C-alpha positions, -999 to +999 in steps of 0.1 A: -567-878+068-590-853+053-619-861+030-601-846+001-571-868+007-593-899+009-609-892-025-600-918-051-584-903-081-589-922-114-571-917-147-576-882-163-606-878-185-596-864-219-612-830-227-622-825-263-622-788-274-635-778-308-611-751-321-618-731-352-587-727-373-576-692-377-571-695-414-605-711-421-623-693-449-659-679-447-685-695-468-680-687-504-706-666-522-715-673-558-700-649-584-735-635-588-739-627-551-704-612-549-711-590-580-746-579-569-736-569-533-703-554-544-719-528-567-738-514-537-707-514-515-687-496-542-711-468-549-719-463-512-682-458-505-680-434-535-708-414-519-692-413-485-659-403-500-675-372-516-679-357-481-681-321-469-649-301-467-636-289-434-617-257-431-591-273-408-579-296-436-565-267-456-539-256-430-539-229-404-526-199-422-545-168-430-546-179-466-569-208-461-604-205-474-629-188-452-657-206-434-681-188-457-664-203-488-663-237-472-700-236-463-710-224-498-692-253-515-706-278-489-741-266-497-735-272-534-722-307-526-751-315-504-775-307-533-755-330-556-754-358-531-792-360-528-798-376-562-766-396-558-779-410-525-811-420-542-791-437-569-770-456-544-801-468-525-815-481-558-782-500-565-783-516-531-820-526-535-813-541-569-783-560-555-803-575-526-830-586-550-805-603-572-791-622-542-825-633-529-838-644-563-808-652-584-828-671-610-857-648-613-844-612-611-836-592-642-800-582-638-804-554-663-821-534-636-790-537-614-768-527-642-789-497-652-791-484-616-753-489-613-747-469-645-770-441-632-752-440-598-718-438-616-730-409-636-739-390-605-706-400-589-687-385-618-708-353-617-704-349-580-667-358-580-661-333-608-673-305-585-656-319-555-622-321-573-626-285-587-630-269-553-605-293-536-578-281-560-588-244-555-588-247-517-556-268-518-537-240-535-539-221-503-516-246-486-487-241-510-461-215-516-486-191-533-512-191-505-503-157-492-502-142-527-538-155-533-549-142-500-535-108-509-555-108-541-586-117-521-581-086-500-578-064-530-610-078-545-628-074-512-617-038-509-633-031-543-666-047-532-666-028-499-659+006-515-687+002-540-713-012-516-705+014-489-714+043-512-746+032-530-776+055-528-798+028-512-791-004-491-786-036-510-783-072-497-747-078-489-730-102-513-715-133-497-691-150-499-666-126-512-645-132-545-620-159-542-587-158-562-569-188-576-539-194-599-538-210-632-512-210-660-521-192-691-518-157-706-551-141-696-569-136-663-605-146-661-635-146-638-665-168-631-694-149-617-716-159-588-746-182-596-738-188-632-736-224-645-700-235-653-691-262-678-662-274-656-688-279-628-712-299-650-734-267-654-738-264-616-741-229-603-709-213-590-716-202-554-691-173-553-671-151-577-638-167-588-609-146-600-584-167-621-549-152-622-519-164-642-486-169-624-468-144-645-492-116-633-488-126-597-450-125-599-454-090-614-480-074-591-477-040-609-496-057-638-524-067-614-549-041-626-564-074-639-578-080-605-598-048-606-610-056-642-622-091-633-638-080-601-657-053-620-672-080-643-688-095-612-699-061-599-718-054-631-740-084-622-740-079-584-753-043-590-780-055-615-765-035-643-760-064-668-790-054-688-792-017-680-757-009-692-759-022-728-795-008-732-784+027-719-753+026-742-773+017-773-800+043-767-774+070-760-754+062-791-785+062-814-796+095-798-761+108-805-766+102-842-743+071-846-753+045-872-772+015-857-745-011-867-719+010-848-742+014-818-749-023-817-712-031-818-703-008-789-732-022-769-720-058-776-687-048-761-704-035-729-691-060-704-654-055-712-658-017-715-677-017-681-648-036-665-622-012-679-640+019-669-650+007-634-614-005-629-601+029-639-623+046-613-612+021-586-575+022-594-567+054-613-539+060-637-521+028-627-550+007-640-548+024-674-510+017-676-517-020-667-544-021-694-519-008-720-494-035-709-520-061-719-535-047-751-504-031-765-494-059-788-484-061-825-501-037-849-518-066-866-534-077-833-543-042-821-559-032-854-578-065-860-616-062-858-637-091-848-674-087-860-686-110-832-661-106-805-670-094-770-637-075-765-634-040-780-608-038-808-577-028-788-570+002-810-603+018-798-601+006-763-575+028-747-592+060-757-622+051-734-600+049-703-579+081-711-612+100-718-624+089-684-591+098-667-595+134-680-630+137-666-617+124-633-592+152-631-561+136-646-556+157-678-518+156-680-514+118-676-543+111-699-526+133-726-494+114-720-510+080-725-528+092-756-496+105-771-478+072-763-507+052-778-505+072-811-468+067-812-471+030-807-498+028-834-494+059-857-514+045-886-546+025-891-534+012-925-545-024-930-570-023-902-603-043-905-621-018-882-652-006-901-648+029-915-680+041-897-665+031-864-632+049-870-650+080-882-672+082-851-647+071-826-644+104-807-682+108-804-687+072-794-660+074-768-676+104-751-711+089-752-700+054-739-681+069-710-710+092-701-736+064-704-717+040-682-700+063-656-722+094-654-757+080-658-778+074-627-793+039-623-821+028-600-801-002-587-775+022-575-801+042-556-803+068-583-766+075-583-741+072-611-711+050-608-689+081-607-708+092-576-704+058-560-667+054-566-643+080-553-610+085-571-595+119-576-560+135-575-560+133-537-563+095-539-534+094-564-513+114-538-520+086-513-508+060-538-476+080-545-468+083-508-475+046-503-451+038-532-422+055-514-429+036-482-434+003-501-400+007-518-383+011-484-401-019-469-421+004-445-457-001-437-476+018-465-501+030-440-539+030-439-545+030-476-571+009-494-557-024-505-565-018-542-543+013-541-512-009-535-514-020-571-507+016-582-481+020-554-461-010-565-463+001-601-448+035-592-421+019-571-410-001-602-416+024-629-396+051-611-368+028-601-374+033-564-365-003-557-358-035-576-388-054-590-380-083-567-381-062-536-412-044-548-430-077-553-419-090-519-429-058-501-463-056-519-473-091-506-459-084-472-480-052-469-512-071-478-506-102-457-484-090-428-461-120-434 
């Protein structure tokens, strides 16, 4: 028998194992401890949630925001997160102090640091939400439309900057289009404080377009107008233009109140005239669509408004069209405008402005479009921007192709606004087909 077999085996010895119950609760904190530590946890998670954007989260289509736009917004968010991070650290420090010394610490310090952190959370979240919504639009049904508008805006920028008389720093990122309901388009320029961003500086031009304009792209001269507002600043003409206008009007013998009013209107006039030079006669037709309203509206004068009185506004563009070589269509537009508004009876426009309208129109167009500026390399805007009857011929040929659903060819993107307008105005195709072909030509989809 082996040694193992000979071993005497006694009764089993009970084994006592201490098992922790799965449902046993952790030690309970006092309400003060829970509150104090919880505030730091909450604001820290708020901070972490307001993260950088990633381009990949906005889809894979061509319409998604560019890397440059994503980076520009992330840089803005990073600046906002710095004070928020400091505020969060202060909440966490105050919370720990309250836990260590619950009877001695002044809890008002924790509450004040919490309130400060929440203020920064709201400010940062406001900016984050704004751009999240803008970028998110590119994932929806209108993404390709917005991308098409981006291409038109970029084309305007490229044309202008390619023909300046001296090199300038290249603006970046490019304008970014987004859709919002409402009647009027709008723009927000680069590096200006926006109320909707809590007065933070907007990192790139934004072009806001109403849905009803996008569904009727032949009315999208608005893109050119809004982009030109941005170009006035990008080209450092925001001060030079009103100053030049005012001096020229005074030199032309116009009364000072009249000269001051025209100069006050400089931004809208600049956008109209530059848009006309970029888009030609189709831009003027689009402008008349917008400002051709009831006689009461067209003849109403606002003593403090930034928009020219509509009755006086069309004549500036038709005068420029003539000087660009479009005598016949300019005459047709003038004739139509007089037929729409044959009388100034009941107008609130000052008599001095009506009496000097012709002289003022000539001087204003000359001072904006035909005056050389140092920031343009001693060129005039008319020398920088090329649009003549030969460009109009390109637009008309593109209109015929667009109506048939054929590739319009190597025409500048901004010319497609004129092409789609001709296709609709001349009945070359249905409005629905014209719209579809317009966006397909710009997006390839």
